[in-house]
C-alpha positions as CSV (number, residue, x, y, z in Angstrom):
1,M,-44.5,23.8,18.3
2,A,-47.0,21.4,19.0
3,S,-49.6,24.1,18.5
4,M,-47.4,24.8,14.8
5,A,-47.7,21.1,13.6
6,S,-51.2,20.6,14.4
7,F,-51.7,23.7,12.3
8,V,-49.9,22.8,9.0
9,L,-51.8,19.4,9.6
10,F,-55.2,21.1,9.7
11,L,-53.8,23.0,6.8
12,L,-53.1,20.2,4.7
13,F,-56.3,18.3,5.4
14,H,-58.5,21.2,4.2
15,L,-56.2,21.7,1.4
16,H,-56.9,18.1,0.2
17,L,-60.5,18.5,0.8
18,V,-60.6,21.6,-1.3
19,T,-58.5,20.1,-4.0
20,A,-60.1,16.6,-4.2
21,A,-63.5,18.8,-4.7
22,L,-61.8,20.5,-7.4
23,G,-60.3,17.2,-8.9
24,V,-56.9,18.5,-8.8
25,Q,-53.5,17.3,-7.2
26,P,-52.5,19.3,-4.2
27,V,-49.4,20.9,-4.9
28,I,-48.1,20.7,-1.4
29,T,-46.9,17.9,0.5
30,V,-46.1,17.0,4.0
31,A,-42.5,16.2,2.3
32,S,-42.1,19.3,0.7
33,M,-42.9,21.6,3.4
34,V,-39.9,19.8,5.9
35,S,-36.1,20.3,4.4
36,R,-35.2,17.7,2.2
37,A,-31.6,15.9,2.5
38,P,-30.0,16.4,-0.9
39,P,-30.2,13.5,-3.2
40,P,-27.2,11.2,-3.1
41,P,-24.0,12.0,-5.8
42,A,-24.7,8.8,-7.8
43,S,-28.4,9.6,-8.7
44,L,-26.9,13.0,-10.5
45,L,-25.2,10.3,-12.7
46,S,-27.0,9.8,-16.2
47,H,-26.8,7.4,-19.1
48,S,-27.4,10.3,-21.6
49,F,-25.0,12.2,-19.9
50,Y,-22.6,12.9,-23.1
51,R,-25.5,12.1,-25.6
52,R,-25.3,16.0,-26.6
53,T,-21.7,17.2,-25.7
54,C,-20.0,13.7,-27.0
55,P,-22.6,11.4,-28.6
56,D,-19.6,9.2,-29.6
57,A,-17.4,8.4,-26.0
58,E,-18.8,5.1,-25.4
59,G,-17.8,3.9,-29.1
60,I,-14.6,5.5,-28.9
61,I,-13.7,3.9,-25.7
62,H,-15.1,0.6,-26.9
63,R,-13.1,0.7,-30.0
64,K,-9.9,1.6,-28.2
65,V,-10.4,-1.2,-25.7
66,Q,-11.1,-3.8,-27.7
67,A,-7.9,-2.5,-29.9
68,W,-5.8,-2.8,-26.8
69,V,-7.2,-6.2,-25.6
70,N,-6.9,-7.9,-29.0
71,K,-3.2,-7.0,-28.7
72,D,-3.0,-8.6,-25.1
73,F,-5.8,-10.2,-23.9
74,T,-4.7,-9.7,-19.7
75,L,-5.4,-6.1,-20.8
76,A,-9.0,-6.9,-20.0
77,A,-8.3,-8.2,-16.4
78,A,-6.0,-5.3,-15.6
79,L,-8.5,-2.7,-16.6
80,I,-11.0,-4.2,-14.3
81,R,-8.9,-4.5,-11.5
82,L,-7.6,-0.9,-11.9
83,H,-11.3,0.9,-11.9
84,F,-11.4,-1.4,-8.5
85,H,-8.4,0.3,-6.8
86,D,-9.8,3.5,-7.9
87,C,-13.2,3.1,-6.6
88,A,-11.5,1.5,-3.3
89,V,-9.6,4.7,-2.4
90,R,-11.5,7.9,-2.2
91,G,-14.5,6.7,-4.7
92,C,-14.4,6.5,-8.5
93,D,-12.5,9.4,-9.5
94,A,-9.5,8.3,-11.4
95,S,-7.4,9.3,-8.3
96,I,-5.1,6.3,-9.3
97,L,-4.6,7.8,-12.5
98,L,-2.6,10.4,-11.2
99,N,0.9,10.4,-11.5
100,Y,3.2,12.3,-8.8
101,R,5.2,11.3,-6.2
102,R,3.4,9.7,-3.4
103,S,0.4,9.5,-5.2
104,E,-2.0,6.3,-4.9
105,R,-0.4,5.0,-8.4
106,R,3.0,4.7,-6.5
107,A,2.5,3.0,-3.9
108,L,3.4,-0.5,-3.1
109,A,0.2,-2.0,-3.4
110,S,-0.1,-0.5,-6.8
111,K,2.5,-1.8,-7.9
112,T,1.7,-4.5,-10.5
113,L,-1.5,-2.4,-11.8
114,R,-1.5,-1.9,-15.4
115,G,-4.0,-0.5,-17.8
116,F,-2.7,3.3,-17.5
117,R,-1.2,3.0,-21.2
118,V,-4.9,2.3,-22.6
119,I,-6.9,5.2,-20.2
120,D,-4.0,7.9,-22.0
121,D,-5.0,6.4,-25.2
122,I,-8.7,7.1,-25.0
123,K,-8.3,10.0,-23.2
124,A,-6.6,11.4,-26.3
125,E,-8.7,10.4,-28.9
126,L,-11.6,12.2,-26.4
127,E,-9.7,15.4,-26.5
128,R,-9.3,15.4,-29.8
129,K,-13.2,15.0,-30.4
130,C,-14.4,16.3,-27.4
131,P,-11.8,18.7,-25.7
132,R,-12.2,19.1,-21.9
133,T,-15.7,17.0,-21.9
134,V,-15.4,13.4,-20.9
135,S,-13.6,12.7,-17.8
136,C,-11.1,10.3,-16.8
137,S,-13.3,8.6,-13.9
138,D,-16.0,8.0,-16.6
139,I,-13.4,6.7,-19.1
140,L,-12.1,3.7,-16.3
141,T,-15.5,2.8,-15.5
142,A,-16.8,2.2,-19.1
143,A,-13.1,0.9,-19.8
144,A,-13.8,-2.0,-17.2
145,R,-17.2,-2.4,-18.7
146,D,-15.8,-3.1,-21.9
147,A,-13.2,-5.1,-20.9
148,T,-15.5,-7.4,-19.3
149,I,-17.5,-7.8,-22.2
150,L,-14.3,-8.4,-24.1
151,A,-13.6,-10.9,-22.3
152,G,-17.0,-13.0,-22.5
153,G,-18.5,-11.2,-19.6
154,P,-21.8,-9.5,-19.5
155,F,-22.8,-5.8,-20.8
156,W,-24.6,-3.3,-18.4
157,E,-25.3,0.4,-18.8
158,V,-23.1,2.9,-17.1
159,P,-24.3,6.2,-16.0
160,F,-22.0,9.0,-16.6
161,G,-21.1,12.4,-15.2
162,R,-18.2,11.7,-12.4
163,K,-15.6,14.5,-12.3
164,D,-12.0,13.8,-11.4
165,G,-10.2,14.4,-7.9
166,R,-7.5,16.2,-7.2
167,I,-6.2,14.3,-4.1
168,T,-4.0,11.4,-3.9
169,I,-2.3,9.7,-1.2
170,A,0.0,6.7,-1.5
171,A,-0.5,5.6,2.4
172,E,-4.5,5.2,1.3
173,A,-4.0,2.8,-1.4
174,E,-1.8,0.1,0.9
175,R,-5.3,-0.3,2.5
176,V,-6.8,-1.8,-0.2
177,P,-7.4,-5.6,0.0
178,Q,-4.2,-7.4,-1.4
179,G,-5.1,-11.2,-0.9
180,R,-4.2,-12.3,2.4
181,E,-6.8,-10.7,4.5
182,N,-9.5,-13.1,6.1
183,V,-13.2,-12.4,5.4
184,T,-14.0,-10.7,8.1
185,A,-11.6,-7.8,7.0
186,L,-12.9,-8.2,3.5
187,I,-16.7,-7.6,4.3
188,D,-15.8,-4.7,6.6
189,Y,-13.5,-3.3,3.8
190,F,-16.5,-3.8,1.4
191,R,-19.2,-2.2,4.1
192,H,-17.1,0.8,3.9
193,L,-17.6,1.4,0.4
194,G,-21.6,1.1,0.9
195,L,-21.1,-2.7,-0.9
196,D,-22.4,-5.8,0.8
197,V,-21.8,-9.6,1.3
198,L,-23.2,-10.5,-2.0
199,D,-21.2,-7.6,-3.9
200,L,-18.0,-8.9,-2.1
201,V,-18.8,-12.4,-3.7
202,A,-19.9,-11.5,-7.2
203,L,-17.0,-9.1,-7.7
204,S,-14.2,-11.5,-6.6
205,G,-15.4,-13.5,-10.0
206,A,-13.6,-11.1,-11.5
207,H,-10.9,-13.3,-10.6
208,T,-12.0,-15.8,-13.1
209,I,-9.5,-14.0,-15.7
210,G,-6.1,-12.2,-14.7
211,R,-3.5,-13.3,-12.8
212,A,-1.3,-12.7,-9.4
213,A,2.3,-12.3,-8.6
214,C,3.6,-14.8,-6.5
215,H,4.9,-12.8,-3.7
216,T,1.0,-12.0,-3.1
217,F,0.5,-16.0,-1.8
218,N,3.6,-17.4,-1.7
219,D,3.1,-17.8,2.2
220,R,0.6,-20.4,1.1
221,L,3.3,-22.7,-0.7
222,Y,5.7,-22.5,2.0
223,N,5.1,-20.5,5.7
224,F,1.2,-20.4,5.9
225,N,0.0,-18.5,9.1
226,R,3.7,-18.8,10.2
227,T,3.7,-22.4,10.7
228,R,6.6,-23.1,8.4
229,K,4.0,-25.1,6.6
230,P,2.0,-24.9,3.3
231,D,-1.4,-24.2,3.6
232,P,-3.4,-27.6,4.6
233,N,-6.0,-26.1,1.9
234,L,-3.9,-26.6,-1.3
235,K,-4.1,-30.2,-2.8
236,P,-0.6,-31.7,-2.9
237,P,-0.8,-31.1,-7.3
238,F,-2.0,-28.1,-7.0
239,L,0.6,-27.2,-4.5
240,N,3.3,-28.6,-6.7
241,L,2.1,-27.1,-9.5
242,L,2.3,-23.6,-8.1
243,R,5.5,-24.2,-6.6
244,R,7.1,-24.7,-10.3
245,Q,5.4,-21.7,-11.3
246,C,6.7,-19.1,-9.1
247,K,10.2,-19.2,-9.4
248,K,10.7,-15.2,-8.7
249,D,8.5,-13.0,-6.0
250,M,7.1,-11.2,-9.6
251,D,6.3,-14.6,-11.8
252,L,2.6,-14.5,-12.6
253,V,0.1,-17.1,-11.9
254,F,-3.4,-17.3,-13.8
255,L,-6.1,-16.7,-10.8
256,D,-8.5,-19.3,-12.6
257,A,-6.3,-22.4,-13.1
258,T,-8.8,-23.8,-15.3
259,T,-10.3,-21.7,-18.2
260,P,-8.3,-18.5,-17.4
261,K,-9.0,-16.7,-20.2
262,M,-12.5,-17.3,-20.2
263,F,-15.2,-15.2,-18.4
264,D,-17.3,-17.6,-16.7
265,T,-18.2,-19.3,-13.3
266,A,-15.0,-21.9,-13.1
267,Y,-13.4,-19.6,-10.9
268,F,-16.4,-20.3,-8.2
269,K,-16.3,-24.3,-9.4
270,N,-12.4,-24.1,-8.6
271,L,-13.1,-23.0,-4.9
272,Q,-15.1,-25.7,-4.6
273,K,-12.5,-27.8,-5.5
274,K,-9.8,-26.1,-3.1
275,L,-8.5,-24.8,-6.2
276,G,-8.3,-20.7,-5.1
277,L,-5.3,-18.8,-5.6
278,L,-5.3,-16.4,-3.1
279,T,-5.8,-16.6,0.3
280,T,-8.9,-14.2,-0.1
281,D,-10.5,-16.4,-2.6
282,Q,-10.3,-19.5,-0.8
283,A,-11.6,-18.3,2.3
284,L,-15.0,-17.4,0.4
285,Q,-15.8,-21.1,0.2
286,S,-14.7,-21.8,3.8
287,D,-16.5,-19.1,5.4
288,E,-20.3,-19.6,6.4
289,R,-21.1,-16.0,5.0
290,T,-19.8,-16.5,1.7
291,S,-19.8,-19.9,0.8
292,S,-23.7,-20.5,-0.1
293,F,-23.4,-17.2,-2.4
294,V,-20.2,-19.1,-3.6
295,D,-22.0,-22.3,-4.6
296,L,-25.0,-20.5,-5.9
297,M,-22.7,-18.5,-8.5
298,A,-20.9,-21.8,-9.3
299,N,-24.1,-23.9,-10.3
300,Q,-26.2,-20.3,-12.2
301,P,-24.0,-18.6,-15.0
302,F,-27.1,-15.8,-15.6
303,L,-26.9,-15.4,-11.4
304,F,-23.1,-14.2,-12.0
305,E,-23.4,-12.6,-14.5
306,S,-26.3,-10.7,-13.8
307,Q,-24.7,-10.4,-10.1
308,F,-21.8,-9.1,-11.5
309,S,-23.4,-6.3,-13.7
310,A,-25.3,-5.0,-10.6
311,S,-22.4,-5.1,-8.3
312,M,-20.3,-3.2,-10.7
313,V,-22.6,-0.3,-11.1
314,K,-22.5,-0.1,-7.4
315,L,-18.7,0.0,-7.2
316,G,-19.2,2.7,-10.2
317,N,-21.1,4.6,-8.2
318,V,-18.6,4.8,-4.9
319,G,-18.3,8.1,-3.9
320,V,-18.5,9.5,-6.9
321,L,-18.0,13.9,-7.0
322,V,-20.4,15.2,-9.5
323,R,-21.0,18.5,-8.6
324,K,-18.4,21.5,-9.7
325,N,-17.0,22.5,-7.1
326,E,-16.1,18.9,-6.0
327,G,-13.6,18.1,-8.8
328,E,-12.5,18.8,-12.6
329,I,-12.2,17.2,-16.1
330,R,-8.8,16.3,-16.5
331,V,-7.5,17.2,-19.9
332,N,-4.4,14.7,-19.1
333,C,-5.6,11.9,-16.6
334,N,-1.6,11.6,-15.2
335,F,-1.9,15.5,-14.0
336,I,-4.6,17.8,-12.1
337,N,-5.2,21.0,-14.4
338,R,-3.6,23.7,-13.6
339,R,-5.4,26.7,-12.3
340,R,-6.4,28.8,-14.8
341,K,-5.5,32.8,-13.9
């Protein structure tokens, strides 16, 4: 093996001398003579993927999202959350949209997810214009971006070419963070997705819009850590406000107590004032691994928006299916395509 390696280096060295003398570039390199690992799936996505097959795909998605959000502004946050729940289980493959018994969509953790009708509406229009062309996973990824823009957030380019998955398991959806985890658990879960601590903090900033059901934080109001007392981090005025708003477990409360309809840095400023709603929210400010990022984003809106955009691109690239044998282009986002005979 050593003699073979020496021969290869000898050959490459003399090839370099010859090609340099002739003024041409060598076509053989060390890398080309060693077997290469296949490129990561996300690298096969493209901003121009539908340029020829469905040139108005992004336009159709944007117009539909805008029409729905204009009727109900809370759908902006719902679509961003739906996208996260999709990517957090098996990657961004639209498995959360499959509507079967024991699917992710039917899991208890998915009970408050919304936005399915928006995706169905978009898909129906795209099937009329470009049949069997645009995947449900691409639709959901772009819809989350457009929902962010319509809420006053930043724009980013979405690369396309995802295939839709055929597997969905309710038990896997139950592992998605639900708002009561500690920071270590959050960091570990995000690392499992290929995301880092900065992504965790930036993406948590999506809580600048949206609402949470009272059952996700009721323990903070009455029995924090089984002490039969409220969370000591909750200031009395905020605690009393939340108790008044939470008469039932499924009552909804804005995640951002100050500017709930605006995509801004108020979420991070609220954490500094101990006005975070979920346990996971307030924990970001109290943990030294995340608190410095909270402070930076609270005081620098441009930094938050640019990092949120970058982290959303990373999220949208998690576990994507891009090859023909890996997934499909669903005709109906709720169901796997019937096998053709």
